[in-house]
C-alpha positions in Angstrom: -100.2 -169.5 61.1 -102.2 -172.4 62.7 -100.4 -175.6 62.9 -103.5 -177.3 64.0 -103.2 -179.3 60.7 -100.1 -179.8 58.5 -99.5 -176.8 56.4 -98.0 -176.3 52.9 -96.1 -173.1 52.3 -95.2 -172.2 48.7 -92.1 -170.2 47.8 -92.3 -167.0 45.8 -88.7 -166.7 44.6 -88.2 -163.1 43.5 -86.2 -162.1 40.6 -83.1 -160.0 41.3 -84.0 -156.8 43.2 -82.5 -153.3 42.9 -79.1 -153.3 44.2 -78.4 -156.9 43.3 -75.7 -157.7 40.7 -78.1 -159.4 38.2 -80.9 -156.8 38.6 -82.1 -155.9 35.0 -83.6 -152.5 35.9 -87.3 -153.3 35.7 -88.8 -153.5 39.2 -92.3 -153.7 37.7 -91.4 -157.1 36.3 -90.1 -158.3 39.7 -93.6 -157.4 41.2 -95.5 -158.8 38.3 -93.7 -162.2 38.5 -94.2 -162.2 42.2 -97.9 -161.5 42.0 -98.3 -164.1 39.3 -96.8 -166.7 41.6 -98.6 -165.8 44.7 -101.9 -165.9 42.9 -101.1 -169.4 41.4 -100.2 -170.7 44.9 -103.3 -169.3 46.6 -105.5 -170.7 43.7 -103.9 -174.1 44.1 -104.9 -174.2 47.8 -101.6 -173.6 49.6 -101.9 -172.5 53.2 -99.3 -169.7 53.0 -96.5 -168.2 50.8 -93.1 -167.2 51.6 -91.4 -164.4 49.6 -87.7 -164.6 49.3 -84.9 -162.6 47.5 -83.7 -165.8 45.7 -82.4 -163.9 42.8 -80.1 -161.7 44.6 -76.9 -163.7 44.1 -74.2 -163.5 45.1 -75.7 -163.1 48.5 -74.4 -161.0 51.4 -74.9 -161.8 55.1 -76.9 -158.7 55.5 -78.7 -156.7 53.0 -78.4 -152.8 52.2 -81.1 -150.3 52.4 -81.9 -150.5 48.7 -82.9 -154.2 49.0 -85.0 -153.5 52.1 -86.9 -150.7 50.4 -87.5 -152.8 47.2 -88.3 -155.9 49.0 -90.9 -154.1 51.1 -92.5 -152.7 48.0 -92.8 -156.2 46.4 -93.9 -157.8 49.7 -96.6 -155.2 50.2 -97.9 -155.8 46.7 -98.1 -159.5 47.4 -99.7 -159.1 50.8 -102.5 -157.0 49.1 -102.9 -159.5 46.5 -103.6 -162.7 48.5 -105.7 -163.6 51.6 -103.4 -166.4 52.8 -100.6 -166.3 55.2 -97.4 -164.5 54.0 -93.9 -164.9 55.3 -90.5 -163.2 54.5 -87.0 -164.6 54.1 -84.2 -162.2 53.6 -81.0 -164.0 52.3 -78.5 -164.8 53.5 -79.3 -164.3 57.1 -80.9 -160.9 57.6 -83.6 -161.6 60.1 -83.8 -158.0 61.2 -84.6 -156.9 57.8 -87.1 -159.8 57.4 -88.8 -158.9 60.6 -88.9 -155.1 59.8 -90.4 -156.0 56.3 -92.9 -158.3 57.9 -93.8 -155.7 60.4 -94.3 -153.0 57.8 -96.6 -155.2 55.3 -98.4 -157.1 58.1 -96.9 -160.5 57.1 -97.4 -163.5 59.4 -93.8 -165.0 59.8 -90.2 -164.9 58.9 -87.5 -167.5 58.2 -84.1 -167.2 59.7 -81.3 -169.2 58.3 -79.0 -169.0 61.3 -80.9 -167.9 64.4 -78.4 -169.6 66.9 -74.9 -171.1 66.5 -72.5 -170.6 63.6 -72.7 -171.7 60.0 -69.7 -171.9 57.5 -71.1 -170.9 54.1 -70.2 -169.4 50.7 -70.8 -166.0 52.4 -68.2 -166.7 55.0 -68.8 -167.5 58.7 -72.4 -166.6 59.7 -73.1 -166.1 63.4 -76.6 -166.5 65.1 -78.7 -163.4 65.5 -81.0 -164.5 68.2 -80.2 -161.7 70.6 -80.5 -158.9 68.0 -83.8 -160.3 66.6 -85.3 -160.6 70.1 -84.5 -157.1 70.9 -86.2 -156.0 67.6 -89.3 -158.1 68.5 -89.5 -156.4 71.8 -89.2 -153.0 70.2 -91.7 -153.8 67.5 -94.1 -156.3 69.1 -96.3 -158.2 66.6 -97.7 -161.6 66.1 -94.9 -162.4 63.7 -93.6 -166.1 64.1 -89.9 -166.9 63.6 -89.1 -170.1 61.7 -85.6 -170.9 62.1 -83.3 -173.3 60.3 -81.3 -175.9 62.2 -78.2 -176.8 60.3 -79.3 -174.7 57.5 -78.6 -175.9 53.8 -75.7 -174.6 51.7 -73.5 -174.6 54.8 -71.3 -176.8 57.0 -72.0 -177.4 60.6 -69.8 -178.7 63.3 -72.2 -178.6 66.2 -74.3 -181.5 67.4 -77.7 -181.6 65.5 -79.7 -182.5 68.6 -78.2 -179.7 70.7 -78.6 -177.2 67.9 -82.4 -178.1 68.0 -82.6 -177.3 71.7 -80.4 -174.3 71.4 -82.5 -172.8 68.7 -85.8 -173.2 70.5 -84.8 -172.7 74.2 -82.2 -170.1 73.9 -83.1 -168.7 70.4 -86.8 -168.5 71.0 -87.8 -169.9 67.7 -91.5 -170.6 67.1 -90.8 -173.4 64.7 -87.7 -175.1 63.4 -86.9 -175.8 59.8 -85.0 -178.9 58.7 -83.5 -179.0 55.2 -81.5 -181.0 52.9 -77.9 -180.1 51.7 -79.0 -177.6 49.1 -82.0 -175.9 47.5 -84.3 -178.7 46.1 -82.3 -181.5 48.0 -84.4 -183.9 50.0 -84.3 -183.9 53.8 -82.5 -186.5 55.7 -85.4 -188.7 57.1 -83.6 -189.7 60.2 -82.8 -186.1 61.2 -86.3 -185.2 60.5 -87.5 -188.0 62.7 -85.3 -186.8 65.5 -86.4 -183.2 65.2 -90.0 -184.2 65.3 -89.4 -186.5 68.4 -87.4 -183.8 70.5 -88.6 -180.4 69.3 -91.2 -178.7 71.4 -92.3 -176.4 68.6 -93.5 -177.4 65.1 -91.2 -178.9 62.7 -91.0 -177.7 59.0 -89.4 -179.3 56.0 -87.4 -176.7 54.3 -86.2 -178.2 51.0 -86.9 -181.1 48.6 -90.5 -181.8 49.2 -92.1 -183.3 46.2 -95.1 -185.3 45.0 -93.2 -188.5 45.3 -91.8 -188.1 48.8 -94.7 -186.1 50.5 -96.4 -189.3 51.9 -93.2 -190.5 53.4 -92.3 -187.2 55.0 -96.0 -186.5 56.1 -96.0 -188.1 59.7 -92.6 -186.5 60.6 -93.4 -182.7 60.1 -96.0 -180.1 60.7 -95.3 -178.2 57.6 -93.5 -178.2 54.3 -91.9 -175.4 52.4 -92.1 -176.2 48.7 -90.3 -174.4 45.9 -88.3 -176.4 43.4 -90.9 -179.1 42.6 -93.8 -176.9 41.9 -91.9 -174.9 39.3 -92.4 -175.4 35.6 -90.4 -178.4 34.6 -89.2 -178.6 38.3 -86.6 -176.0 37.6 -86.2 -173.7 40.5 -85.8 -170.5 38.5 -89.0 -171.0 36.5 -92.4 -169.6 37.3 -94.9 -171.6 39.5 -96.6 -174.4 37.5 -100.4 -174.4 38.3 -100.6 -178.2 37.4 -97.7 -179.2 39.6 -99.1 -176.9 42.6 -102.6 -178.2 42.4 -101.4 -181.8 42.0 -99.4 -181.4 45.3 -102.3 -179.9 47.1 -104.6 -182.7 46.0 -102.2 -185.2 47.4 -102.0 -183.3 50.8 -105.8 -183.2 51.0 -105.9 -186.9 50.5 -103.3 -187.5 53.2 -105.3 -185.4 55.6 -108.5 -187.2 54.7 -106.8 -190.4 55.6 -106.1 -189.0 58.9 -102.3 -189.5 58.4 
């Protein structure tokens, strides 16, 4: 993905996949919903989409083979459906699965929640996977970028934020860093975002809480924006993408670009 201009990445939140506790037995409906949301995002003008197993609660730290197989089938269908960039995020922190899926379907980037350091989460203690992922990238070389969270949401962190940015980039080899709020849909802390933009040598992406109302405020402090909750129908994260909301946000982004901001 080219960060020559600020990019908007729309979320394709998957319904529960086979193997998940809430899976309803209909993989075709999972694929149909994913394709519908992906088409809506591309038609609205988003620069990229990211596919995520959002419905697979409760999450495990790493997913099983059933999830990888089903996720790959869905991701391949999405990749074949759209012409914009596609990313993969496998919750809770399975960067190796995400990279493997991305490699198989020719996706463009992955997101890793804990690339470096340690996070205390509802799945327990999650440790960074930078070493394991680097080995896999060497084994399966591809132009797949790694977007890594710094102090990921839905977690408690005790390490220094500034040090964590440097570790994630310099020692974890992230291609971009993701800065989020406390939870899905929560706005990012502006001071943290400013600090990240100031010190990060790689692109900075807002990972949660971007909306029509706050995009102008965030615009100068990030290189990209991952948007999920606000563009859903009625602003509810479990709903499908709302075409009007998605198009409205893209019109605003185009206006901000036109102003040269």
